MARTOR-451977 format. One record per residue (C-alpha): residue in three letters; x, y, z. Coordinates in pm, whole numbers, padded with zeros to 5 digits, always signed. Layout:
residues N
alaXYZ
...
//
This chain:
residues 328
unk-00027-00025-00029
unk+00131+00377-00089
unk+00300+00550+00264
unk+00024+00820+00152
unk-00301+00549+00126
unk-00195+00458+00503
unk-00170+00768+00655
unk-00471+00870+00461
unk-00719+00617+00575
unk-00739+00678+00988
unk-00824+01009+00938
unk-01070+00954+00683
unk-01194+00688+00930
unk-01164+00971+01232
unk-01394+01230+00999
unk-01646+00950+00966
unk-01671+00843+01353
unk-01668+01234+01423
unk-01962+01293+01177
unk-02205+00915+01282
unk-02185+01036+01655
unk-02198+01425+01577
unk-01884+01557+01736
unk-01679+01830+01520
unk-01426+01670+01329
unk-01086+01633+01502
unk-00786+01909+01289
unk-00606+01631+01058
unk-00272+01505+01157
unk-00064+01271+00968
unk+00223+01250+01168
unk+00397+01519+00941
unk+00433+01812+01186
unk+00539+01567+01506
unk+00895+01671+01674
unk+01130+01408+01729
unk+01198+01211+01910
unk+01507+01149+01835
unk+01761+01035+02191
unk+01462+00987+02393
unk+01349+00683+02532
unk+00958+00605+02629
unk+00829+00338+02833
unk+00574+00150+02685
unk+00381+00017+03022
unk+00062-00221+02898
unk-00155-00352+03183
unk-00220-00639+02909
unk-00186-00771+02510
unk-00375-01031+02475
unk-00681-00882+02372
unk-00739-00692+02048
unk-00725-00318+02161
unk-00429-00417+02376
unk-00197-00548+02112
unk-00327-00267+01791
unk-00274+00005+02066
unk+00080-00145+02193
unk+00180-00207+01881
unk+00094+00143+01747
unk+00269+00370+02012
unk+00610+00147+01922
unk+00580+00182+01543
unk+00552+00557+01611
unk+00794+00607+01880
unk+01048+00409+01604
unk+00921+00665+01329
unk+00976+00943+01532
unk+01319+00804+01597
unk+01291+00752+01941
unk+01376+00427+02183
unk+01053+00205+02315
unk+01129+00072+02624
unk+00836-00223+02696
unk+00654-00349+02996
unk+00390-00589+03003
unk+00187-00671+03276
unk+00004-00989+03181
unk-00391-00798+03277
unk-00195-00893+03632
unk-00229-00585+03883
unk+00031-00700+04127
unk+00290-00716+03813
unk+00191-00426+03705
unk+00265-00236+03984
unk+00587-00407+03963
unk+00586-00272+03635
unk+00576+00067+03726
unk+00802+00078+04021
unk+01069-00106+03776
unk+01009+00248+03539
unk+01131+00476+03825
unk+01453+00311+03846
unk+01455+00303+03472
unk+01433+00709+03431
unk+01270+00704+03064
unk+01240+01073+02931
unk+00824+00991+02907
unk+00616+00722+03037
unk+00291+00610+02835
unk+00061+00385+03037
unk-00229+00216+02877
unk-00562+00043+03103
unk-00561-00029+03470
unk-00800+00001+03769
unk-00700+00347+03899
unk-00753+00264+04325
unk-00450+00015+04246
unk-00204+00174+03979
unk-00274+00575+04092
unk-00001+00560+04400
unk+00242+00447+04152
unk+00158+00718+03938
unk+00203+00913+04138
unk+00545+00865+04262
unk+00662+00851+03844
unk+00513+01207+03830
unk+00690+01256+04153
unk+01065+01170+04003
unk+00948+01392+03775
unk+00950+01123+03402
unk+00688+01275+03201
unk+00371+01067+03238
unk+00089+01020+02983
unk-00190+00770+02976
unk-00376+00560+02721
unk-00782+00485+02896
unk-00626+00622+03255
unk-00812+00971+03380
unk-00546+00977+03623
unk-00465+01360+03803
unk-00136+01260+03800
unk-00135+01226+03345
unk-00038+01514+03154
unk-00233+01408+02885
unk-00488+01084+02879
unk-00578+00974+02537
unk-00906+00791+02465
unk-01218+00725+02288
unk-01540+00984+02467
unk-01699+00714+02664
unk-01943+00910+02779
unk-02076+00941+02449
unk-01983+00597+02319
unk-02129+00445+02638
unk-02471+00635+02561
unk-02479+00537+02250
unk-02436+00180+02257
unk-02728+00204+02568
unk-02970+00433+02348
unk-02917+00149+02084
unk-03011-00139+02300
unk-03319+00080+02419
unk-03429+00089+02106
unk-03384-00256+02002
unk-03565-00380+02319
unk-03848-00107+02264
unk-03763+00005+02593
unk-03942-00364+02733
unk-03754-00668+02887
unk-03502-00795+03105
unk-03093-00716+03078
unk-02841-00916+03180
unk-02521-00721+03252
unk-02146-00759+03287
unk-02030-00539+03505
unk-01611-00687+03666
unk-01465-00423+03646
unk-01599-00124+03751
unk-01253-00029+03856
unk-01132+00018+03496
unk-01289+00406+03457
unk-01361+00343+03076
unk-01568+00034+03201
unk-01718+00227+03510
unk-01817+00530+03263
unk-02009+00322+02992
unk-02152+00154+03281
unk-02309+00484+03432
unk-02395+00563+03090
unk-02604+00218+03041
unk-02750+00343+03380
unk-02882+00640+03320
unk-02996+00545+03018
unk-03235+00270+03181
unk-03343+00529+03436
unk-03535+00659+03151
unk-03666+00367+03084
unk-03884+00171+03347
unk-04001-00117+03158
unk-03603-00211+03109
unk-03446-00409+03427
unk-03144-00527+03512
unk-03144-00927+03602
unk-02969-00935+03970
unk-02723-01011+04039
unk-02476-00915+03801
unk-02245-01115+03639
unk-01858-01136+03669
unk-01634-01125+03394
unk-01291-01239+03425
unk-00995-01202+03308
unk-00842-01464+03158
unk-01086-01692+02993
unk-01281-01438+02970
unk-01502-01581+02633
unk-01506-01953+02806
unk-01649-01784+03137
unk-01885-01552+02948
unk-02033-01902+02731
unk-02043-02062+03000
unk-02211-01813+03269
unk-02459-01703+03000
unk-02504-02092+02871
unk-02645-02167+03191
unk-02861-01882+03279
unk-03085-01934+02927
unk-03105-02308+03119
unk-03279-02083+03392
unk-03415-01799+03156
unk-03656-01942+02868
unk-03786-01731+02573
unk-03937-01391+02616
unk-03780-01358+02963
unk-03442-01208+02852
unk-03349-00904+02593
unk-03024-00831+02588
unk-02686-00873+02723
unk-02454-00587+02756
unk-02090-00566+02847
unk-01856-00261+02851
unk-01609-00472+02684
unk-01663-00732+02376
unk-01500-00980+02483
unk-01744-01125+02747
unk-01982-01016+02495
unk-01855-01273+02294
unk-01918-01515+02448
unk-02217-01476+02526
unk-02249-01414+02194
unk-02129-01742+02133
unk-02387-01902+02403
unk-02696-01754+02241
unk-02611-01894+01900
unk-02539-02261+02086
unk-02912-02216+02190
unk-03105-02083+01933
unk-03162-01801+02108
unk-03241-01567+01834
unk-03472-01368+02026
unk-03185-01196+02258
unk-02913-00940+02160
unk-02599-00863+02234
unk-02420-00520+02278
unk-02074-00416+02356
unk-01727-00134+02289
unk-01433-00223+02137
unk-01513-00370+01735
unk-01283-00649+01813
unk-01242-00882+01482
unk-01438-01176+01622
unk-01776-00982+01704
unk-01781-00765+01357
unk-01752-01102+01178
unk-02000-01238+01393
unk-02250-00945+01231
unk-02228-01120+00926
unk-02402-01386+01016
unk-02761-01398+00904
unk-02836-01558+01310
unk-02643-01283+01473
unk-02663-01184+01811
unk-02452-00929+01822
unk-02746-00612+01820
unk-02438-00315+01813
unk-02077-00257+01923
unk-01894+00027+01966
unk-01600+00035+01760
unk-01267+00188+01871
unk-00976+00318+01699
unk-00668+00111+01924
unk-00382+00197+01650
unk-00512+00581+01608
unk-00519+00635+02016
unk-00189+00439+02078
unk+00035+00704+01799
unk-00206+01011+01914
unk-00076+00923+02249
unk+00327+00879+02107
unk+00302+01200+01967
unk+00113+01431+02258
unk+00475+01286+02429
unk+00664+01425+02147
unk+00473+01782+02178
unk+00547+01791+02550
unk+00896+01681+02544
unk+00963+01918+02196
unk+00859+02256+02459
unk+00463+02220+02353
unk+00309+02212+02644
unk-00066+02360+02614
unk-00148+01997+02618
unk-00530+01931+02673
unk-00577+01661+02991
unk-00788+01417+02791
unk-00745+01393+02397
unk-01087+01203+02205
unk-01079+01011+01916
unk-01394+00949+01820
unk-01559+00623+01784
unk-01832+00464+01577
unk-02156+00226+01700
unk-02133-00022+01449
unk-02450-00233+01305
unk-02481-00476+01013
unk-02597-00162+00824
unk-02240-00008+00807
unk-02017-00308+00895
unk-01848-00297+00562
unk-01768+00058+00542
unk-01635+00019+00891
unk-01423-00247+00806
unk-01291-00105+00482
unk-01188+00240+00635
unk-01060+00027+00962
unk-00817-00162+00732
unk-00968-00474+00869
unk-01058-00592+00483
//
């Protein structure tokens, strides 16, 4: 592919995402005016790299640091909080020129983010709205969560019982999406969340969600469940597989990320996927690195948050989303 085409595709996608969600399109940024990172060591601290969002955001950070002439220091906690704490302690001793932390339970990592900041190391984050972060690059999770919940309410006609996965409320982006769901449900008393809420887990998220939903489908006959909601689409994938196994075509699933396996399910005639909010993890990763480069070059007027637009994806716009995101 022509390099210029590669650069333009994410910008077309960003504009489409912004227009469809009613946000103003972000200024075009092909990276050409971003300062060099030559001679700089940038720590890329990942909560994990086992999922689509994780690996895409990680690789984009590494590639962009190298493109700008810097040296990435890569750390992967394997989705383990204890490992992540140790990892952040290690970052302080390595004294990089900047740190980018991707995801994490805020109550667990914030004391260690404070130590990084106190050590004089510029701290940037992805999906972590910490008070110690100079800039957090993220999707507008309020808009994404609201759009997803509104679609669920529309598809169900505002009536019925909902199964909700709520295992990671301590992760700020998951909490925001959950809170937006609750706001929408508060205005639609015909929709009820079945108790207790389900707990999504790591690892084995798909298998565990599939087993939980399979058991509940035996408990609740047809007509008693209208939808299944998750803050991210890995449990949505497992839930959708359980619905296909059981032939429960009356139930739809909803989640956030746009993992390829979930988008692939949308193509099926019997797909239980009602909607998924597709994120742009590669653009998020590149944007975070570019903000680091600007800061280290003396541009200190960065916003506290940089939002990368999302798209509510259904079967109606799936082909276009896949083409523009480069999944086809």
